[in-house]
C-alpha positions in Angstrom: 96.7 144.4 123.9 93.1 143.8 122.8 90.9 141.6 124.9 91.2 138.0 123.7 88.9 135.2 124.7 90.4 131.7 124.6 87.7 129.1 124.0 87.2 126.1 126.3 88.5 122.7 125.3 86.0 120.4 123.7 85.6 117.7 126.3 83.1 115.7 124.2 85.7 115.2 121.6 88.2 114.1 124.3 85.7 111.6 125.7 85.1 110.2 122.3 88.8 109.5 121.8 89.1 108.0 125.3 86.3 105.6 124.4 88.0 104.8 121.1 91.2 103.9 123.0 89.2 101.7 125.3 88.1 99.5 122.4 91.7 98.5 121.7 92.8 95.2 123.3 95.3 96.8 125.6 93.9 100.2 126.6 96.7 102.4 128.0 99.5 100.6 126.3 100.6 103.7 124.5 100.7 105.7 127.8 101.4 109.4 127.2 100.8 109.0 123.5 97.2 108.2 124.1 96.9 111.2 126.4 98.4 113.4 123.6 95.9 112.2 121.1 93.1 112.9 123.6 94.4 116.4 124.2 94.8 117.1 120.5 91.2 116.2 119.9 90.0 118.4 122.7 92.0 121.3 121.4 90.9 121.1 117.8 87.2 120.3 118.6 87.0 118.2 115.5 87.3 114.5 114.5 90.9 113.3 114.3 92.5 114.0 111.0 94.0 111.3 108.9 97.2 113.4 108.7 98.4 116.4 110.7 99.0 119.4 108.5 101.7 121.2 110.4 103.0 124.7 109.9 106.5 125.3 111.4 106.6 129.0 112.3 110.3 130.0 112.4 110.5 133.4 114.0 113.8 135.3 113.5 115.0 138.2 115.6 118.4 139.6 116.7 119.3 140.6 120.2 121.3 143.7 121.2 123.1 141.8 124.0 124.8 139.6 121.4 127.6 142.2 121.2 128.9 140.9 124.6 129.9 137.5 123.2 127.2 135.5 125.0 127.2 133.0 122.2 129.9 130.9 120.4 128.7 132.5 117.2 128.7 136.2 116.0 125.4 137.8 115.1 126.1 137.3 111.4 125.2 133.6 111.9 121.5 134.6 112.2 121.7 135.7 108.5 123.7 132.6 107.5 121.2 130.3 109.1 118.2 132.0 107.5 120.0 131.6 104.1 120.3 127.9 105.1 116.6 127.6 105.7 115.9 129.1 102.3 118.3 126.6 100.7 116.7 123.9 102.9 120.1 122.8 104.1 119.7 123.3 107.8 118.9 120.6 110.4 115.6 122.2 111.0 114.6 121.7 107.3 115.6 118.0 107.5 113.4 117.5 110.6 110.6 119.4 109.1 110.6 117.3 105.9 110.7 114.2 108.0 107.6 115.4 109.9 105.8 116.6 106.7 105.9 120.1 108.0 105.9 123.2 105.9 108.3 125.9 107.0 107.4 129.6 107.3 110.4 131.8 107.9 109.4 135.2 109.4 111.7 138.2 109.9 110.2 139.6 113.1 113.2 141.7 114.0 116.6 140.7 112.6 119.5 143.1 112.2 119.8 142.3 108.5 118.1 143.3 105.3 116.3 140.1 104.1 114.2 141.8 101.4 115.9 139.9 98.6 114.9 136.6 100.2 111.4 136.5 98.7 110.3 133.4 100.6 110.9 135.1 104.0 107.9 136.9 105.4 109.0 140.5 105.8 107.5 141.5 109.1 110.5 143.4 110.7 109.4 145.4 113.7 112.9 146.8 114.3 116.5 146.1 113.5 117.1 143.8 116.5 116.3 144.6 120.1 118.2 147.2 122.1 120.9 146.3 124.5 118.9 145.4 127.6 121.8 146.1 130.0 121.3 149.8 129.1 117.5 149.9 129.1 114.4 148.1 127.8 114.9 145.8 124.9 111.8 147.2 123.1 109.0 149.7 123.6 105.5 148.6 124.5 104.4 149.5 121.0 107.1 147.4 119.4 106.2 144.5 121.7 102.5 144.7 120.7 103.5 144.9 117.0 105.7 141.8 117.3 102.9 139.9 119.0 100.6 140.9 116.2 103.1 139.6 113.7 102.8 136.2 115.2 99.0 136.4 115.5 98.7 137.4 111.8 101.0 134.6 110.7 98.9 132.1 112.7 95.8 133.4 111.0 97.6 133.1 107.6 98.4 129.4 108.0 95.2 128.4 109.8 93.2 129.9 106.9 95.2 127.7 104.6 94.0 124.6 106.5 96.9 123.9 108.9 95.8 122.1 112.0 99.0 122.2 114.0 101.5 125.0 114.7 105.1 124.3 115.6 107.3 126.9 117.2 110.8 127.5 115.9 113.2 130.4 116.3 116.5 131.8 115.2 118.5 134.7 116.6 122.0 134.7 118.1 121.8 135.6 121.7 118.3 134.4 122.3 119.1 132.0 125.1 120.5 134.9 127.0 117.2 136.8 126.6 115.3 133.6 127.5 117.3 133.3 130.7 116.4 136.9 131.6 112.7 136.2 130.8 112.7 133.2 133.1 114.5 135.0 136.0 112.1 137.9 135.6 109.0 135.7 135.6 110.0 133.4 138.4 112.4 135.4 140.6 115.2 132.8 140.1 118.8 134.1 140.0 120.8 134.0 136.7 122.8 131.1 138.2 119.6 129.0 138.0 118.4 130.1 134.6 121.5 130.8 132.4 122.6 127.7 130.4 125.4 127.1 127.9 123.2 127.7 124.9 125.4 127.1 121.8 128.0 125.3 124.0 129.9 128.3 125.5 132.9 127.9 127.7 133.2 128.9 131.4 134.4 132.5 130.6 131.5 133.2 128.2 129.2 131.6 130.8 130.4 134.1 133.4 129.8 137.0 130.9 126.3 135.6 130.0 125.2 135.5 133.6 126.5 139.0 134.2 124.6 140.3 131.2 121.4 138.8 132.5 122.1 140.1 136.0 122.8 143.6 134.6 119.7 143.6 132.5 117.5 142.7 135.4 119.1 145.2 137.7 118.8 148.0 135.1 115.2 147.4 134.1 113.7 145.9 137.2 111.0 144.0 135.3 107.8 143.3 137.4 107.8 139.7 138.7 105.5 137.6 136.6 104.3 140.5 134.4 104.6 139.1 131.0 104.2 142.3 129.0 106.6 144.2 131.2 109.1 141.3 131.0 108.8 141.1 127.2 109.4 144.8 126.8 112.4 144.9 129.1 114.4 141.7 128.3 112.5 139.8 125.6 113.1 139.4 121.9 111.1 139.8 118.7 111.4 136.1 118.1 109.9 135.4 121.5 107.1 137.9 120.9 106.3 136.6 117.5 106.0 133.0 118.8 103.9 134.1 121.7 101.5 135.7 119.2 101.4 132.5 117.2 100.5 130.5 120.3 97.8 133.0 121.4 96.1 133.1 118.1 96.3 129.4 117.6 94.5 128.9 120.9 91.9 131.5 120.0 91.1 129.4 116.9 91.2 125.9 118.4 94.6 125.1 116.8 97.2 123.5 119.1 100.9 124.5 119.2 103.7 122.0 119.6 106.1 123.9 121.7 109.8 123.4 120.9 112.8 123.9 123.2 113.9 126.5 125.8 113.5 129.6 123.7 110.2 128.6 122.3 109.0 127.7 125.8 110.0 131.2 127.0 107.7 132.5 124.3 105.0 130.1 125.6 105.6 131.3 129.1 105.0 134.9 127.9 101.8 133.8 126.0 100.6 132.1 129.2 101.4 135.2 131.3 99.3 137.3 128.9 96.5 134.9 128.4 96.7 131.9 130.9 94.1 129.8 129.1 96.2 129.5 126.0 98.3 127.0 127.9 95.5 124.5 127.4 96.3 124.6 123.7 100.0 123.8 124.1 101.7 120.4 123.6 105.2 119.9 124.8 107.7 118.3 122.4 110.8 117.6 124.4 112.9 118.4 127.4 115.8 120.7 126.5 119.2 120.3 128.1 119.0 124.0 129.1 118.6 124.4 132.8 115.6 126.8 132.8 113.5 124.6 130.6 112.2 122.2 133.3 111.1 125.1 135.5 109.1 126.7 132.7 107.4 123.4 131.9 106.4 123.1 135.6 104.7 126.5 135.5 102.9 125.6 132.2 102.0 122.1 133.5 103.4 120.6 130.3 105.0 117.1 130.1 107.6 116.5 127.4 107.1 113.5 125.1 110.8 113.2 124.2 113.9 113.5 126.4 117.0 113.3 124.2 119.2 116.0 125.7 118.6 118.2 122.7 119.6 121.9 122.7 119.5 122.9 119.0 116.1 124.6 119.0 114.9 125.8 115.5 111.9 123.5 115.8 113.9 120.3 115.6 112.4 118.8 118.8 108.9 119.9 118.0 109.0 118.3 114.6 110.3 115.1 116.1 107.3 115.2 118.5 104.9 115.8 115.5 106.2 112.5 114.1 105.4 110.8 117.3 101.9 112.3 117.5 101.2 111.3 113.9 102.2 107.8 114.7 99.9 107.7 117.7 97.0 109.1 115.6 97.7 106.4 113.0 97.4 103.7 115.6 94.2 105.2 116.9 92.6 105.5 113.5 93.6 102.0 112.6 92.7 100.1 115.8 89.8 101.9 117.5 87.2 101.4 114.8 
């Protein structure tokens, strides 16, 4: 990876917003929402916008370990969901519309030919990852290429004037890869990182834990080494989103991090460039068991706790609505 410098937060902008909140009759009455607005201003290093212009970056990638039945759904559902995004019939589309977000669907590494879907950004690195119980999920070159996919996509939307990036993902089997990432990064056993994902039963849960344990045993990823972990047990969806976060931070554009899979991508971005965590906002607390541990490492506080587990940017878009509301209050009452 090239050397990347993440700029410092603009604390003058932060102090200006703090002073604005202090002009309101009841300073502190919005609690964490006030803090989120202050953080947003420090990240963007600009006066608060009237409206957030949010780009929902929906990275799609398939996972070789899906063949073991770690999800309720077969891998073909990745394709079905992408078709749903194109028809704007998925729950993620509904939440994006509610937040005023524009959706950018990226094929970073699905196992399907999406070339006829003209609105999908065709950035396929490979036809899904390899089965990580038998060896690394991807090569170093593929990992770097997938990271660059995300960085290039971030540049694309930022150049169009977007001032917020929202992480979203799709790929059957990705919570299994996420659990492996968290175990490899923290040293926690699969029993403490593998959740039920799509709502699997006890038998599938046993298989899912074994797949993660087998992948860790086979690859021996280096504890806390983000690039090594990405190559050995990560996904192209994870890599793409990590690239989005890194490049956003590089250009003073914050990322609203979604649920457990997107947070695993954020953890990888942090592992590669720790200062990019300063440009992350946390949307919600996922019901998946590994999510809270990752947020502790990233020092992020969720703004919503609704027991959500859908992913696909739904929680992040909900949090964008909350942030927009807080900015509206500030702009109206602090003058």
